[in-house]
BAFI-3210 file (N, C-alpha, C; in Angstrom, 3 decimals, decimal comma, padded with zeros to 6 digits):
// residues 261
n [1|2|3|4|5|6|7|8|9|10|11|12|13|14|15|16|17|18|19|20|21|22|23|24|25|26|27|28|29|30|31|32|33|34|35|36|37|38|39|40|41|42|43|44|45|46|47|48|49|50|51|52|53|54|55|56|57|58|59|60|61|62|63|64|65|66|67|68|69|70|71|72|73|74|75|76|77|78|79|80|81|82|83|84|85|86|87|88|89|90|91|92|93|94|95|96|97|98|99|100|101|102|103|104|105|106|107|108|109|110|111|112|113|114|115|116|117|118|119|120|121|122|123|124|125|126|127|128|129|130|131|132|133|134|135|136|137|138|139|140|141|142|143|144|145|146|147|148|149|150|151|152|153|154|155|156|157|158|159|160|161|162|163|164|165|166|167|168|169|170|171|172|173|174|175|176|177|178|179|180|181|182|183|184|185|186|187|188|189|190|191|192|193|194|195|196|197|198|199|200|201|202|203|204|205|206|207|208|209|210|211|212|213|214|215|216|217|218|219|220|221|222|223|224|225|226|227|228|229|230|231|232|233|234|235|236|237|238|239|240|241|242|243|244|245|246|247|248|249|250|251|252|253|254|255|256|257|258|259|260|261]
n.u [000,845|000,450|002,105|001,906|-000,568|-003,985|-005,789|-004,324|-003,541|-006,052|-006,938|-004,844|-005,209|-007,723|-007,263|-005,372|-006,897|-008,849|-007,215|-006,194|-008,550|-009,432|-007,402|-007,733|-010,368|-010,018|-008,206|-009,775|-011,802|-010,270|-009,226|-011,464|-012,604|-010,658|-010,924|-013,591|-013,347|-011,704|-013,394|-015,416|-013,950|-013,240|-015,838|-016,626|-014,692|-015,521|-017,943|-017,068|-015,731|-017,888|-019,007|-017,439|-014,862|-012,309|-009,551|-008,614|-006,281|-005,582|-005,268|-006,543|-009,190|-011,429|-011,366|-011,680|-014,262|-015,821|-015,331|-016,349|-018,962|-022,366|-024,856|-026,183|-028,694|-031,628|-034,171|-037,669|-039,774|-041,558|-040,115|-039,721|-037,900|-036,609|-034,654|-031,228|-027,702|-024,771|-022,450|-019,984|-019,092|-018,674|-020,726|-022,087|-024,049|-023,396|-022,787|-024,352|-026,373|-027,531|-028,479|-030,557|-032,399|-033,608|-035,808|-037,025|-039,673|-041,187|-038,917|-035,532|-033,625|-030,373|-029,046|-026,609|-025,493|-023,548|-021,350|-020,549|-022,737|-023,393|-025,367|-025,284|-026,389|-026,917|-026,660|-027,594|-027,296|-027,707|-025,101|-023,485|-021,912|-021,977|-022,685|-023,258|-022,593|-022,965|-022,334|-023,893|-023,428|-025,322|-026,328|-027,662|-030,242|-031,055|-031,260|-029,340|-026,428|-023,375|-021,033|-019,879|-019,364|-018,629|-018,802|-017,880|-018,165|-017,362|-017,151|-016,260|-012,833|-011,500|-013,829|-016,888|-015,856|-015,032|-016,857|-016,040|-013,332|-012,780|-012,192|-013,366|-015,931|-017,169|-017,033|-018,862|-021,346|-021,504|-023,280|-025,496|-029,032|-031,458|-034,326|-037,933|-039,920|-041,277|-038,911|-036,433|-033,606|-031,057|-028,690|-027,413|-027,129|-026,477|-028,374|-030,554|-031,391|-033,843|-034,077|-032,541|-030,978|-031,220|-029,508|-026,688|-024,235|-023,799|-021,054|-018,760|-018,789|-019,568|-022,307|-024,312|-023,585|-023,571|-026,307|-027,416|-026,449|-027,704|-030,430|-030,243|-029,615|-031,901|-033,903|-033,134|-033,032|-035,710|-036,596|-035,879|-037,321|-039,502|-038,214|-036,351|-038,119|-039,294|-037,241|-035,580|-033,663|-035,201|-037,754|-040,830|-040,946|-043,054|-044,262|-044,340|-042,285|-043,991|-046,498|-046,139|-045,693|-048,192|-049,843|-048,802|-049,389|-052,204|-052,631|-051,802|-053,667|-056,088|-058,782|-058,763|-060,456|-062,717|-064,850|-066,341|-067,014]
n.v [-001,205|002,193|004,385|007,072|007,752|008,972|007,072|005,285|007,004|007,531|004,912|004,250|006,212|005,506|002,964|003,597|005,311|003,475|001,691|003,344|004,135|001,685|001,051|003,164|002,628|000,149|000,863|002,632|000,886|-000,885|000,729|001,652|000,251|001,066|003,830|004,129|003,095|005,027|007,305|006,502|006,331|009,024|010,148|008,915|009,972|012,614|012,283|011,391|013,667|015,421|014,008|014,682|013,604|014,656|014,908|012,278|009,845|008,864|006,121|005,031|005,585|003,914|001,872|003,389|004,398|002,015|001,348|003,422|003,963|003,461|002,718|002,554|003,756|003,751|006,059|006,975|009,649|009,997|009,480|006,892|003,809|002,230|000,643|-000,549|000,221|-001,539|-001,870|-003,180|-003,411|-000,820|000,662|003,409|006,351|007,803|010,825|010,578|008,897|010,475|012,627|011,354|010,994|013,370|013,712|011,328|009,032|006,610|007,952|007,120|007,870|008,448|007,920|008,409|007,100|007,668|006,286|008,164|009,721|011,522|012,306|011,976|013,593|013,903|016,346|017,569|019,514|022,158|024,358|027,453|026,975|024,265|021,002|021,006|019,774|018,186|017,276|016,996|017,096|016,257|016,915|014,901|015,917|016,267|018,686|020,646|021,759|020,064|019,686|020,333|019,483|020,442|020,242|020,734|020,901|022,742|025,433|028,915|029,510|030,840|032,264|031,112|028,597|028,618|027,397|024,904|025,039|026,966|027,301|028,915|029,328|026,887|026,564|028,454|027,228|025,612|024,933|026,229|025,866|023,483|024,570|024,525|025,838|027,968|028,763|026,623|026,464|028,815|030,452|033,434|036,976|039,056|041,146|040,132|038,009|035,910|034,489|033,828|031,828|029,757|029,715|030,955|033,540|034,601|033,926|036,479|038,025|035,738|035,295|034,028|031,302|030,811|031,225|029,257|027,051|027,353|027,009|024,323|023,050|023,744|022,397|019,683|019,298|019,612|017,210|015,464|016,125|014,721|012,462|013,580|014,647|012,383|010,923|012,426|013,063|012,209|012,103|010,335|007,102|006,520|008,845|012,247|015,088|017,286|016,177|014,984|017,231|018,576|016,758|016,995|019,592|019,537|017,757|019,372|021,474|020,194|019,797|018,357|015,460|016,019|014,945|013,323|010,114]
n.w [000,007|-000,797|001,152|001,126|000,298|000,485|001,377|002,903|005,002|006,209|007,004|008,748|010,716|011,702|012,853|014,766|016,418|017,350|018,790|020,827|022,070|022,991|024,831|026,716|027,588|028,796|030,831|032,319|033,194|034,640|036,697|038,005|040,362|042,311|042,202|043,018|045,621|046,792|046,563|048,325|050,719|051,084|051,401|053,800|055,435|055,527|056,833|059,309|060,204|060,611|062,691|064,728|064,626|063,455|061,117|060,873|059,990|056,635|056,157|058,338|058,226|057,482|059,410|061,750|061,330|061,446|064,067|065,584|064,788|065,626|064,581|061,238|059,448|057,282|056,684|056,129|054,807|056,863|059,043|059,786|060,155|057,355|056,361|056,517|056,556|055,635|058,041|058,417|055,821|055,339|054,171|052,651|051,702|048,594|046,625|044,318|045,177|047,176|045,551|044,103|046,104|046,485|044,805|045,073|045,821|047,572|050,101|051,101|053,411|054,584|057,880|060,235|063,165|065,910|068,429|070,310|070,690|068,747|065,931|062,479|059,551|056,018|053,261|050,014|047,112|044,658|043,816|042,896|040,612|040,334|041,858|045,473|048,703|051,967|055,432|058,510|061,949|064,767|068,114|070,886|071,156|068,620|067,412|068,012|066,526|066,230|064,715|061,349|057,885|054,717|051,142|047,625|044,018|042,041|042,944|043,182|043,747|046,720|047,211|046,944|047,311|049,907|051,578|052,099|052,704|054,594|057,838|059,811|058,864|059,066|061,842|062,635|062,591|064,744|067,661|066,755|065,935|064,626|063,148|063,462|062,239|059,691|058,466|058,500|058,467|057,576|055,491|055,082|054,348|057,265|057,498|056,302|057,706|059,093|061,404|064,580|065,924|064,140|061,869|059,951|059,124|055,769|053,516|052,891|049,770|048,531|048,196|046,646|046,582|049,354|050,007|048,462|049,768|052,162|051,397|050,627|053,044|054,526|053,054|053,281|056,100|056,461|055,235|057,170|059,468|060,702|061,622|063,412|065,320|066,371|067,489|069,115|072,016|075,056|074,072|073,722|072,314|070,539|070,060|068,952|069,886|069,995|070,414|072,948|074,456|074,243|075,650|078,165|078,789|078,751|080,885|082,972|083,096|083,368|085,464|088,750|089,869|092,325|093,586|096,238|097,502]
ca.u [-000,004|001,171|002,051|001,665|-001,929|-005,021|-006,417|-003,400|-003,674|-007,331|-006,925|-003,863|-005,817|-008,813|-006,633|-004,735|-007,995|-009,455|-006,291|-006,136|-009,850|-009,505|-006,537|-008,374|-011,496|-009,490|-007,639|-010,892|-012,441|-009,327|-009,028|-012,765|-012,702|-009,853|-011,525|-014,800|-012,845|-011,172|-014,517|-016,066|-013,144|-013,382|-017,112|-016,603|-013,873|-016,404|-018,938|-016,324|-015,487|-019,206|-019,233|-016,402|-013,631|-011,631|-008,145|-008,269|-005,342|-006,236|-005,202|-007,332|-010,591|-012,440|-011,402|-012,245|-015,693|-016,398|-015,186|-017,105|-020,386|-023,275|-025,788|-026,410|-030,046|-032,380|-035,559|-038,500|-040,150|-042,276|-039,177|-039,693|-036,745|-036,983|-033,511|-029,928|-026,474|-023,829|-021,333|-018,762|-018,605|-018,546|-021,692|-022,599|-024,613|-022,559|-023,517|-025,402|-027,453|-028,240|-029,196|-031,786|-033,392|-034,323|-037,101|-037,468|-040,873|-040,782|-037,495|-034,740|-032,623|-029,380|-028,760|-025,425|-025,537|-022,231|-021,318|-020,348|-024,035|-023,628|-026,061|-024,950|-027,276|-026,276|-027,452|-027,060|-028,036|-027,038|-024,428|-023,464|-021,256|-022,118|-023,316|-022,679|-023,111|-022,416|-022,748|-024,148|-023,509|-026,251|-026,307|-028,724|-031,518|-031,275|-031,505|-028,176|-025,327|-022,123|-019,968|-020,309|-018,347|-019,252|-017,980|-018,417|-017,510|-016,758|-017,378|-015,100|-011,752|-011,401|-015,129|-017,789|-015,131|-014,825|-017,801|-015,351|-011,929|-012,692|-012,554|-014,284|-017,288|-017,685|-017,180|-020,039|-022,488|-021,514|-024,186|-026,773|-030,068|-032,324|-035,614|-039,124|-040,950|-041,305|-037,528|-035,728|-032,245|-030,719|-027,347|-027,695|-026,537|-027,086|-029,533|-031,654|-031,671|-035,165|-033,991|-031,318|-030,210|-031,383|-028,807|-025,364|-024,055|-023,229|-019,626|-018,621|-018,348|-020,054|-023,703|-025,131|-023,227|-024,046|-027,754|-027,665|-026,161|-028,795|-031,601|-029,982|-029,766|-033,347|-034,639|-032,806|-033,575|-037,145|-036,786|-035,621|-038,061|-040,276|-037,273|-035,870|-039,181|-039,613|-036,037|-034,814|-033,451|-036,291|-039,074|-041,415|-040,620|-044,212|-044,913|-043,440|-042,118|-045,130|-047,575|-045,859|-045,874|-049,616|-050,385|-048,356|-050,201|-053,584|-052,615|-051,652|-054,821|-057,297|-059,151|-058,799|-061,811|-062,828|-066,094|-066,143|-068,164]
ca.v [-000,022|003,427|005,027|008,489|007,969|009,372|005,884|004,797|007,910|007,326|003,611|004,374|007,035|004,765|001,914|004,307|005,744|002,308|001,121|004,284|004,063|000,400|001,150|004,066|001,947|-000,925|001,546|003,159|-000,266|-001,479|001,649|002,063|-000,184|001,895|005,149|004,019|002,935|006,343|008,173|006,068|006,670|010,458|010,362|008,483|010,947|013,833|011,933|011,348|015,065|015,888|013,287|015,180|012,821|015,205|014,678|010,869|009,500|008,178|004,635|004,601|006,085|002,837|001,215|004,361|004,425|000,788|001,277|004,529|004,007|002,548|002,185|003,316|003,368|004,514|006,406|007,602|010,980|009,982|009,226|005,484|003,103|001,394|-000,161|-000,363|000,204|-002,469|-001,197|-003,969|-003,119|000,610|001,099|004,819|006,939|008,754|012,022|010,178|008,330|011,629|013,339|010,598|011,107|014,691|013,527|009,977|008,828|007,018|008,266|006,245|008,865|007,853|008,498|007,753|007,345|007,270|005,893|009,380|010,461|012,388|011,753|012,744|013,518|014,573|017,166|017,682|020,488|022,885|025,601|028,379|026,345|022,761|020,459|021,184|018,752|018,327|016,407|017,797|016,288|016,833|016,378|013,955|016,520|016,279|020,072|021,435|021,344|019,753|019,932|020,220|019,324|020,711|020,038|021,275|020,429|023,762|026,810|029,843|029,486|032,080|032,774|030,099|027,412|028,690|026,567|023,651|025,185|028,043|026,743|029,837|029,187|025,618|026,786|029,318|026,390|024,937|025,542|026,650|024,806|023,232|025,097|023,709|026,738|028,184|028,748|025,642|026,891|029,729|030,993|034,624|038,184|039,378|042,037|039,374|036,865|035,876|033,829|034,135|030,623|028,796|030,105|031,591|034,529|034,197|034,246|037,733|037,833|034,483|035,308|033,034|029,955|030,714|031,084|027,899|026,069|027,535|026,345|022,910|022,592|023,894|021,367|018,384|019,275|019,342|015,800|014,701|016,694|013,728|011,583|014,378|014,809|011,078|010,337|013,396|012,595|012,650|011,943|008,981|006,423|006,445|010,133|013,335|015,970|018,180|015,429|014,843|018,561|018,829|015,936|017,516|020,838|019,116|017,217|020,441|022,330|019,420|019,829|017,047|014,966|016,274|014,343|012,305|009,163]
ca.w [-000,023|-000,873|002,499|000,936|-000,186|001,494|001,919|003,977|006,120|006,875|007,649|009,889|011,773|012,332|013,646|015,925|017,339|017,999|019,763|021,984|022,739|023,750|026,000|027,664|028,173|029,700|031,977|033,124|033,770|035,601|037,789|038,606|041,740|043,125|042,263|043,876|046,997|047,240|046,835|049,550|051,837|051,226|051,941|055,211|056,175|055,747|057,813|060,579|060,611|061,144|063,934|065,641|064,511|062,337|061,024|060,895|058,930|055,501|056,354|059,492|058,111|057,450|060,711|062,730|061,118|061,963|065,535|066,235|064,394|066,350|063,568|060,040|059,037|056,235|057,136|055,115|055,080|058,101|060,131|060,137|059,639|056,197|055,942|057,177|055,786|056,137|058,700|058,186|054,509|055,274|053,114|052,837|050,504|047,881|046,115|043,333|045,986|047,760|044,520|043,800|047,171|046,448|044,133|045,318|046,570|048,934|050,298|051,980|053,774|055,490|059,211|060,785|064,580|066,485|069,875|071,137|070,807|067,614|064,759|061,248|058,399|054,846|052,405|048,657|046,294|043,571|044,139|041,801|039,435|040,342|043,102|046,756|049,633|053,291|056,530|059,743|063,181|065,700|069,481|071,160|071,007|067,213|067,035|068,162|065,611|066,918|063,729|059,965|056,835|053,413|049,942|046,386|042,828|041,159|043,388|042,930|044,761|047,497|047,436|047,254|047,804|051,339|052,355|052,448|053,158|055,588|059,165|060,630|058,402|059,670|063,241|062,875|062,708|066,065|068,645|066,066|066,021|063,488|063,480|063,125|061,728|058,236|058,091|059,330|058,573|056,525|055,363|054,320|054,938|058,544|057,390|055,722|058,554|059,661|062,643|065,355|066,167|063,084|060,660|060,045|058,149|054,448|053,284|052,144|048,360|047,984|048,624|045,946|047,068|050,683|049,998|047,887|050,851|053,109|050,860|050,667|054,431|054,924|052,373|053,828|057,445|056,279|054,975|058,409|060,553|061,448|062,298|064,516|066,292|066,951|068,047|069,902|073,402|075,968|073,490|073,726|071,020|069,665|069,980|068,624|070,982|070,121|071,012|074,338|075,137|074,307|076,715|079,433|079,057|079,064|082,224|083,979|083,185|083,521|086,904|089,371|090,266|093,779|094,058|097,221|097,588]
c.u [000,898|000,997|001,767|000,252|-002,882|-005,643|-005,625|-003,531|-004,943|-007,353|-005,980|-004,499|-006,919|-008,261|-006,062|-005,787|-008,618|-008,545|-006,259|-007,423|-009,945|-008,644|-007,147|-009,586|-011,046|-008,952|-008,729|-011,583|-011,551|-009,218|-010,313|-012,921|-011,876|-010,392|-012,741|-014,394|-012,410|-012,330|-015,228|-015,308|-013,233|-014,765|-017,171|-015,751|-014,675|-017,401|-018,288|-016,049|-016,768|-019,520|-018,234|-015,249|-012,809|-010,141|-007,694|-007,354|-006,041|-006,303|-006,128|-008,788|-011,623|-012,524|-012,010|-013,766|-016,357|-016,298|-016,152|-018,589|-021,164|-024,268|-025,884|-027,685|-030,568|-033,772|-036,336|-038,917|-040,908|-041,397|-039,105|-038,482|-037,203|-035,819|-032,260|-028,845|-025,479|-022,589|-019,942|-018,251|-018,501|-019,520|-022,231|-023,250|-023,623|-023,409|-024,630|-026,606|-028,274|-029,073|-030,510|-032,833|-034,098|-035,688|-037,706|-038,756|-041,307|-039,280|-036,851|-033,527|-031,690|-029,216|-027,645|-025,328|-024,244|-022,292|-021,113|-021,611|-024,283|-024,348|-025,756|-025,947|-026,614|-027,244|-026,804|-027,898|-027,170|-026,416|-024,458|-022,963|-021,406|-022,689|-022,519|-023,283|-022,488|-022,928|-022,784|-024,256|-024,350|-026,089|-027,511|-030,097|-031,964|-031,735|-030,217|-027,029|-024,006|-020,955|-020,555|-019,093|-019,021|-018,258|-018,620|-017,599|-016,811|-017,016|-016,127|-014,104|-011,646|-012,749|-016,102|-017,098|-014,855|-015,759|-017,057|-013,932|-011,668|-013,137|-013,516|-015,725|-017,941|-017,915|-018,435|-021,283|-022,609|-022,335|-025,475|-027,774|-030,827|-033,704|-036,736|-040,259|-040,863|-039,865|-036,821|-034,285|-031,905|-029,236|-027,491|-027,003|-027,215|-028,347|-030,801|-032,089|-033,058|-035,144|-032,648|-030,400|-030,246|-030,771|-027,468|-025,262|-023,406|-021,751|-019,579|-018,073|-018,833|-021,537|-024,525|-024,870|-023,704|-025,547|-028,127|-027,482|-027,261|-030,080|-031,466|-030,186|-031,230|-034,172|-034,394|-033,209|-035,051|-037,458|-036,716|-036,500|-038,855|-039,349|-036,718|-036,890|-039,435|-038,433|-035,175|-034,754|-034,554|-037,625|-039,517|-041,220|-041,776|-044,849|-043,893|-043,304|-043,370|-046,316|-047,413|-046,112|-047,338|-050,240|-050,020|-049,163|-051,611|-053,632|-052,534|-052,906|-056,123|-057,599|-059,212|-060,179|-061,869|-064,129|-065,784|-067,367|-068,642]
c.v [001,255|004,226|006,530|008,792|008,338|008,119|005,312|005,669|007,670|006,009|003,643|005,086|006,235|003,712|002,473|004,702|004,579|001,765|002,045|004,160|002,825|000,415|002,010|003,365|000,875|-000,240|002,074|002,041|-000,821|-000,607|001,989|001,521|000,674|003,270|005,165|003,918|004,273|007,362|007,847|006,473|008,212|010,799|010,067|009,466|012,235|013,537|011,931|012,760|015,633|015,202|013,587|014,244|013,382|014,760|013,221|010,566|008,629|006,686|004,133|004,971|004,959|002,151|002,091|004,395|003,206|000,723|002,298|004,517|002,984|001,888|003,130|002,857|004,198|004,818|007,070|008,995|011,045|009,697|007,790|004,824|002,143|000,557|000,157|-000,369|-000,750|-001,802|-001,884|-003,688|-001,619|001,184|002,450|005,247|007,949|009,876|011,597|009,611|009,472|012,402|012,652|010,787|012,417|014,531|012,220|009,930|007,382|007,293|007,223|007,085|008,262|008,660|007,726|008,099|006,780|007,036|007,052|010,207|011,383|011,653|012,620|012,488|014,288|015,595|017,287|018,612|021,115|024,138|026,547|027,777|024,839|022,317|020,879|020,145|018,958|017,302|017,208|016,867|017,008|016,151|015,517|014,576|016,605|017,680|020,877|020,876|021,201|020,038|019,791|020,024|019,467|020,495|020,630|020,735|021,533|025,194|027,624|029,790|030,840|032,696|031,650|028,837|027,423|027,857|025,301|023,863|026,350|027,552|027,620|029,715|027,937|025,826|027,615|028,483|025,741|025,648|026,083|025,518|024,706|023,616|024,182|024,599|026,802|028,152|027,777|025,998|027,838|030,175|032,270|035,816|038,537|040,227|041,286|038,157|036,982|035,207|034,142|032,931|029,611|029,199|030,706|032,633|034,016|034,595|035,530|037,485|036,568|034,276|034,213|031,636|029,772|030,461|029,751|026,823|026,163|026,844|024,843|022,345|022,671|022,756|019,994|018,267|019,017|017,905|014,987|015,178|015,644|012,771|012,297|014,424|013,465|010,491|011,233|012,879|013,115|012,482|010,482|008,426|006,526|007,778|011,186|014,235|016,886|017,467|015,288|016,154|018,865|018,039|016,458|018,781|020,493|018,549|018,327|021,261|021,519|019,412|018,417|016,712|015,083|015,701|013,270|011,367|009,007]
c.w [-000,006|000,441|002,362|000,459|000,915|002,153|003,070|005,199|006,915|007,626|008,874|011,032|012,485|013,294|014,912|016,952|018,061|019,018|021,073|022,752|023,574|024,984|027,095|028,370|029,193|030,973|032,909|033,885|034,884|036,844|038,554|040,066|042,716|043,311|043,188|045,341|047,592|047,459|048,113|050,775|052,150|051,830|053,404|056,042|056,501|056,861|059,212|061,101|061,245|062,475|064,988|065,733|063,337|062,278|061,110|059,730|057,873|055,712|057,419|059,337|058,208|058,817|061,806|062,588|061,715|063,491|066,222|065,876|065,192|065,444|062,413|059,402|057,871|056,784|056,036|055,615|056,442|059,333|060,560|059,454|058,542|055,705|056,782|056,172|056,433|056,719|058,388|056,813|054,257|054,188|053,528|051,565|049,886|047,355|045,131|044,079|046,616|046,753|044,195|044,844|047,206|045,873|044,345|046,151|046,469|049,061|051,206|052,370|054,824|056,829|059,799|062,275|065,218|067,949|070,778|071,269|069,698|066,472|063,550|060,128|057,228|054,207|051,050|047,872|045,217|044,103|042,986|040,530|039,382|041,662|044,361|047,677|051,022|054,244|057,808|060,921|064,217|067,083|069,666|071,023|069,547|066,692|067,029|067,287|066,358|065,951|062,349|058,997|055,464|052,276|048,725|045,201|042,042|041,593|043,270|044,038|045,420|047,809|047,906|047,782|049,279|052,197|052,823|053,007|054,107|056,964|059,958|060,163|058,986|061,185|063,591|063,044|064,065|067,051|068,079|066,097|064,766|063,895|063,106|062,607|060,193|057,691|059,023|059,547|057,360|056,604|054,483|054,971|056,265|058,449|056,908|056,584|059,170|061,075|063,305|065,438|065,075|061,841|060,978|058,962|056,862|054,336|052,479|050,738|047,719|048,428|047,958|046,394|048,450|050,779|049,441|048,986|051,896|052,688|050,873|052,059|054,909|054,273|053,063|055,342|057,450|056,039|056,271|059,591|061,369|062,162|063,513|065,619|067,096|067,734|068,876|071,349|074,322|075,438|073,596|072,317|070,014|069,507|069,643|069,873|071,149|070,782|072,513|075,094|075,265|075,460|078,041|079,804|079,456|080,510|083,288|084,185|083,456|085,083|087,478|089,830|091,836|094,296|095,019|097,303|099,039]
res [m|n|t|n|s|n|t|y|t|v|i|y|s|i|i|l|v|v|i|v|a|a|v|l|a|f|a|a|m|f|l|k|p|t|q|d|a|n|i|k|k|d|t|i|g|q|i|l|t|a|a|t|f|p|g|v|e|d|a|a|i|l|d|t|y|k|q|e|i|e|s|a|i|l|v|d|f|n|g|e|v|v|g|t|l|n|i|e|e|c|e|v|y|g|n|s|d|l|k|r|q|i|t|a|d|p|k|a|l|p|v|y|i|f|k|n|g|v|t|v|v|p|c|y|g|a|g|l|w|g|p|i|w|g|y|v|g|l|e|k|d|l|k|t|i|k|a|v|r|f|g|h|k|g|e|t|p|g|l|g|a|k|i|s|d|e|p|s|f|a|e|a|f|v|g|k|t|v|g|d|g|e|v|i|f|e|v|t|k|p|a|n|r|q|t|e|n|n|g|v|d|a|i|s|g|a|t|i|t|s|q|a|l|g|k|t|l|d|q|w|f|g|f|y|q|n|y|f|a|k|n|a|a|g|c|c|c|d|q|t|c|e|e|v|a|v|e|e|v|v|a|e|v|e|p|e|n|t|v|e|e]
***
């Protein structure tokens, strides 16, 4: 075959492209298990940070999770347990799993309960340039925030990216509470805040990302409201806090029977 002909050039190019594509496909398939394992380890590391176990060495993340986790369950919108996650296999929900739960009906929302009393719940939503997500550690009352860890895919470095790499922003959440009114949680400018304890100030210069995070937290806390109400420390297992409170009030105001026989 004439190596200077157009036919030779076309055939040579096709063969080269096929070989390169096959090599890349094989490499991607070969490396996928390792990539998935690294993604899982990173996700568990974020969960541990929200559970107040920050800075765990990479090699110890999986063992630390298995040692410190008490239970990992799935709950529906009504707060009822509908499944469990395998702790020994370090089974957790990834971002794609969380994304599906936004529109899923019925829902199967993950809850990670640790031996130190911290309960971690996730959130996932849309930021300014891509998805944002996070993990929130709650105290036994399932209202008070103990720690948080947020992440993003493409927020602006030095601005929106501060949701994940600015320690002072994460620290601002500590001690804040999950509300139960119209505004469950918000991240916005101080002048626009509608609540005192159920929110934090937006990052200066990153208002859109901050507000997106606030909406994401508000939405996901809403998903978990029934679970929080039924499982907060001090609540009756079969009643919400509001139902228990109503019964207590009724008992206090109900007149005693003074009729003597």
